[in-house]
C-alpha positions in Angstrom: 23.8 259.7 -4.8 25.6 259.7 -8.2 28.1 256.8 -8.7 30.9 258.8 -10.4 33.4 257.7 -7.7 32.4 254.0 -8.1 32.9 254.4 -11.9 36.4 255.9 -11.4 37.2 252.9 -9.1 36.3 250.6 -11.9 38.5 252.5 -14.4 41.5 252.5 -12.0 41.2 248.7 -11.5 40.6 249.1 -7.7 37.2 247.5 -8.1 37.6 243.8 -8.8 35.1 241.2 -10.0 33.5 239.9 -13.1 31.2 242.9 -13.7 34.0 245.5 -13.3 36.3 243.5 -15.6 33.5 243.2 -18.2 33.0 247.0 -18.0 36.7 247.7 -18.5 36.7 245.3 -21.4 33.8 247.0 -23.1 35.3 250.4 -22.7 38.6 249.2 -24.0 36.9 248.2 -27.2 35.7 251.8 -27.7 39.0 253.4 -26.7 40.8 253.0 -30.0 38.1 254.9 -31.9 38.3 257.9 -29.5 42.1 257.9 -29.6 42.2 257.7 -33.4 39.7 260.5 -33.8 41.7 262.7 -31.4 44.9 262.0 -33.2 43.3 262.8 -36.6 41.9 266.1 -35.3 45.3 267.1 -33.9 47.0 266.3 -37.3 44.5 268.6 -39.1 45.6 271.5 -36.8 49.3 270.5 -36.9 49.3 270.6 -40.8 47.2 273.7 -41.1 44.1 272.0 -42.6 42.2 273.3 -39.6 43.1 276.9 -38.8 43.3 278.3 -35.2 41.6 281.7 -34.8 43.6 284.6 -33.5 41.8 286.1 -30.5 43.3 289.5 -31.0 45.5 289.5 -27.9 48.4 287.4 -26.6 46.8 284.2 -25.3 48.0 281.7 -22.7 46.3 278.3 -22.3 46.3 276.4 -19.0 45.2 272.9 -19.6 45.9 269.2 -19.1 45.9 265.8 -20.7 43.2 264.3 -18.4 39.7 265.1 -17.4 39.5 267.2 -14.2 41.5 267.1 -10.9 44.8 268.7 -11.9 44.2 272.0 -10.0 43.8 274.3 -13.0 41.6 276.9 -11.2 44.2 277.8 -8.5 46.9 278.0 -11.2 44.8 280.4 -13.3 44.0 282.4 -10.2 47.7 282.6 -9.4 48.7 283.7 -12.9 45.9 286.2 -13.2 46.9 287.9 -9.9 50.5 288.1 -10.9 49.7 289.6 -14.3 47.5 292.2 -12.6 50.3 293.0 -10.2 52.6 293.8 -13.1 50.1 296.3 -14.6 48.6 294.0 -17.3 44.9 293.6 -17.9 44.1 289.9 -18.3 40.8 288.2 -19.0 39.9 284.6 -18.3 38.0 282.7 -20.9 36.4 279.4 -19.7 33.8 277.0 -20.9 31.5 277.4 -17.8 31.2 273.6 -17.5 28.2 272.3 -15.5 26.9 275.8 -14.6 24.0 275.7 -12.1 21.2 278.1 -12.8 23.6 280.0 -15.1 26.3 280.1 -12.3 29.7 278.6 -13.1 31.6 277.8 -9.9 34.9 278.5 -11.6 33.7 281.8 -13.1 32.4 283.0 -9.8 35.8 282.3 -8.2 37.6 284.3 -10.9 35.2 287.2 -10.5 36.4 287.6 -7.0 39.7 288.9 -8.3 39.6 292.7 -8.6 40.3 293.9 -12.1 40.0 290.6 -13.8 37.6 290.2 -16.7 35.8 286.8 -16.9 33.8 285.3 -19.7 32.1 281.9 -19.6 31.4 280.7 -23.1 32.1 277.3 -24.7 33.0 279.2 -27.8 36.3 280.8 -26.7 36.5 282.8 -30.0 33.0 284.4 -29.4 33.9 284.9 -25.7 37.1 286.8 -26.6 35.1 289.0 -29.0 32.6 289.8 -26.3 35.3 290.7 -23.8 37.1 293.1 -26.2 33.8 294.7 -27.1 33.1 295.7 -23.5 36.7 296.0 -22.3 39.1 296.9 -25.1 41.9 297.5 -22.5 42.3 293.7 -22.0 45.8 292.9 -23.2 46.1 289.1 -22.5 43.7 286.2 -22.6 44.0 283.3 -20.2 42.2 280.1 -21.5 41.0 277.9 -18.7 41.1 274.2 -19.7 41.9 274.7 -23.4 44.8 272.4 -24.3 42.5 270.4 -26.5 40.5 273.5 -27.6 42.8 274.2 -30.5 40.4 276.4 -32.5 41.6 279.3 -30.3 45.2 280.3 -31.2 47.5 280.6 -28.3 51.0 281.9 -27.7 51.8 279.7 -24.8 50.6 276.3 -23.7 51.0 275.4 -20.0 50.0 271.8 -19.3 49.3 270.6 -15.8 50.1 267.0 -14.8 48.7 265.7 -11.5 51.4 263.8 -9.7 48.8 261.5 -8.0 47.4 260.3 -11.4 49.5 261.8 -14.2 48.2 259.8 -17.1 44.6 259.0 -16.3 45.0 255.3 -15.6 47.1 255.0 -18.8 44.0 254.9 -21.0 42.2 257.4 -23.3 38.5 258.1 -22.7 36.3 256.2 -22.1 38.5 253.5 -20.7 40.6 256.0 -18.8 40.8 259.7 -18.2 43.1 260.8 -20.9 41.5 263.3 -23.3 44.2 262.5 -25.9 47.2 260.1 -26.1 50.2 261.2 -24.0 52.1 262.0 -27.2 50.0 265.3 -27.3 52.3 266.6 -24.6 54.8 267.5 -27.3 52.7 270.7 -27.9 53.4 272.0 -24.4 55.6 275.0 -23.9 55.9 274.2 -20.2 54.7 271.5 -17.9 53.6 272.0 -14.3 53.4 269.0 -12.0 50.7 269.7 -9.5 50.1 268.0 -6.1 53.8 267.3 -6.0 55.1 265.9 -2.8 58.4 264.3 -3.7 61.1 264.2 -6.4 58.9 262.2 -8.8 62.0 261.0 -10.8 60.1 258.4 -12.8 57.4 260.9 -13.7 60.1 263.4 -14.8 61.7 260.8 -16.9 58.4 259.9 -18.6 57.6 263.6 -19.2 61.0 264.1 -20.8 60.4 261.2 -23.1 57.2 262.9 -24.3 58.7 266.5 -24.6 62.4 266.9 -24.5 62.5 270.7 -24.5 59.6 272.1 -22.4 60.7 273.3 -18.9 59.1 271.2 -16.1 58.0 272.9 -12.9 56.5 271.5 -9.7 54.0 272.9 -7.2 51.9 271.7 -4.3 48.3 272.8 -3.6 48.2 273.4 0.2 45.4 274.6 2.5 46.8 277.6 4.4 43.7 278.2 6.6 40.0 277.5 7.1 37.6 280.4 7.2 33.9 280.8 8.0 31.2 282.2 5.7 32.3 285.7 6.4 36.0 285.0 5.8 37.1 284.9 9.4 39.9 282.5 10.2 38.8 279.6 12.3 40.6 277.8 15.1 41.2 274.2 14.1 40.9 273.0 17.6 37.3 273.9 17.8 36.1 272.3 14.6 36.0 268.6 15.6 34.2 266.3 14.8 34.5 267.4 11.2 33.7 266.0 7.8 35.1 266.8 4.4 32.8 267.4 1.4 34.1 268.1 -2.1 32.8 268.1 -5.6 36.1 268.4 -7.4 38.2 266.3 -9.7 40.6 265.0 -7.1 38.8 265.1 -3.7 41.2 262.6 -2.0 44.1 265.1 -2.4 41.9 267.8 -0.7 40.9 265.5 2.1 44.5 264.4 2.7 45.6 268.0 2.9 43.0 268.8 5.6 43.9 265.7 7.6 47.7 265.8 7.2 48.6 269.4 6.8 46.1 271.1 9.0 45.9 268.2 11.4 42.1 268.2 11.4 40.9 264.6 11.5 38.0 264.0 9.2 35.3 261.7 10.6 33.7 261.4 7.1 34.9 262.0 3.6 32.1 262.7 1.1 33.3 262.9 -2.5 30.6 264.4 -4.7 30.7 264.5 -8.5 32.9 267.1 -10.0 31.0 270.5 -10.2 28.3 269.0 -8.0 24.9 270.9 -8.1 24.1 272.0 -4.6 20.3 271.8 -4.4 17.7 271.1 -1.7 18.0 267.3 -2.3 21.8 267.4 -1.8 21.5 269.6 1.3 19.0 267.1 2.8 21.4 264.3 2.0 24.3 266.1 3.7 22.2 266.8 6.8 21.3 263.1 7.1 24.9 261.9 6.5 26.5 264.5 8.8 24.0 264.4 11.7 26.8 263.8 14.2 29.3 266.2 12.7 30.0 269.8 14.0 31.9 271.2 11.0 31.6 270.6 7.2 34.9 271.4 5.6 34.7 272.2 1.8 36.6 273.9 -1.0 36.2 277.4 -2.3 34.8 276.0 -5.5 32.1 274.1 -3.7 31.3 277.1 -1.5 30.4 279.2 -4.5 27.3 277.0 -4.9 26.8 275.8 -1.4 26.6 279.2 0.2 23.1 279.7 -1.2 21.9 276.8 1.0 24.3 277.2 3.9 21.5 278.4 6.2 19.8 275.1 5.8 22.8 273.0 6.8 23.1 271.6 10.3 26.9 271.6 10.4 28.9 274.8 10.4 30.6 275.3 7.1 34.4 275.9 7.0 35.9 276.7 3.6 39.5 275.9 2.8 41.7 278.7 1.4 44.3 277.3 -1.0 47.8 278.5 -1.9 50.3 277.2 -4.4 53.7 276.2 -3.0 56.2 276.1 -5.9 59.6 274.5 -5.7 62.4 277.0 -5.1 62.5 279.6 -7.9 59.9 277.8 -10.0 57.1 280.4 -9.6 59.3 283.3 -10.9 60.9 281.2 -13.7 57.5 280.0 -14.9 56.0 283.5 -14.8 58.9 284.9 -16.7 58.6 282.3 -19.4 54.9 283.1 -19.7 55.4 286.9 -19.8 58.2 286.6 -22.3 55.7 284.7 -24.6 53.1 287.4 -24.0 55.5 290.1 -24.9 56.5 288.3 -28.1 52.9 287.8 -29.0 51.7 291.4 -28.6 49.2 292.3 -31.4 
């Protein structure tokens, strides 16, 4: 199986030894070049040398500082649903990263929301034009994972910070997981701390030092229930022995949620690469590894790809339904801040 998890353990410093230290040292030598190039590119946009393209509708970006694992998809789903409930006509523009046979797991999840337009295209400008050509009633664009995609002009930047690893091991790619230096947070209009479980006073202090004015909100991604392939709610008591399988950016947070919140002990935890491709080889691997397991518990994002092979799996599949639990009043306050920006940016 791919060794992405092993590589992350090296980056975090959890893996010790001469080889791991040498790897970190080599990556540290490359890090300044990436950080310098990123800063230079941002300055070109900051000073208007590079121009952002207006997409023709008010635009909200939901992004982060690090690669993967902050919980962007549930936040975009939450925002899209609330906008639809208020009579707006949003469209989600996303890159469609690691699509399998032309199927993007995130795009398929968004398409399950009635009335929501979805366009997977690495060129967000071209994607926006395609949406407006077929659906001119769209009145707001939601950019999935676009904080660093500055070519697309936006009216609001929401930046997600994962409380469990807020600054990507404190290093920029490739030595760490930061896509740009933390100073980039100054561009944020609001910050949402995800996977929050405590007060996080030190993190709040750090965020305030990077951006003194942007409101900071907190939420927790919680699993509210497990359902079968047909969407029927499952009784937790009948699922053991169970194993967790997840190809997402932060699988440990998901596994902990199943074990601690739902009180379902996981006999095995299989962390796959982010956006894992579920093919015959992987299904064979899962059957071998989970031979003594009754239930395979996975995420909605994994299920989008896994469902095509579910009939070949020995364990029964249970998929977790997520909900966002915001701190008191935070959901309404954040939504109002975003809709105020949308109204100000009407074309």
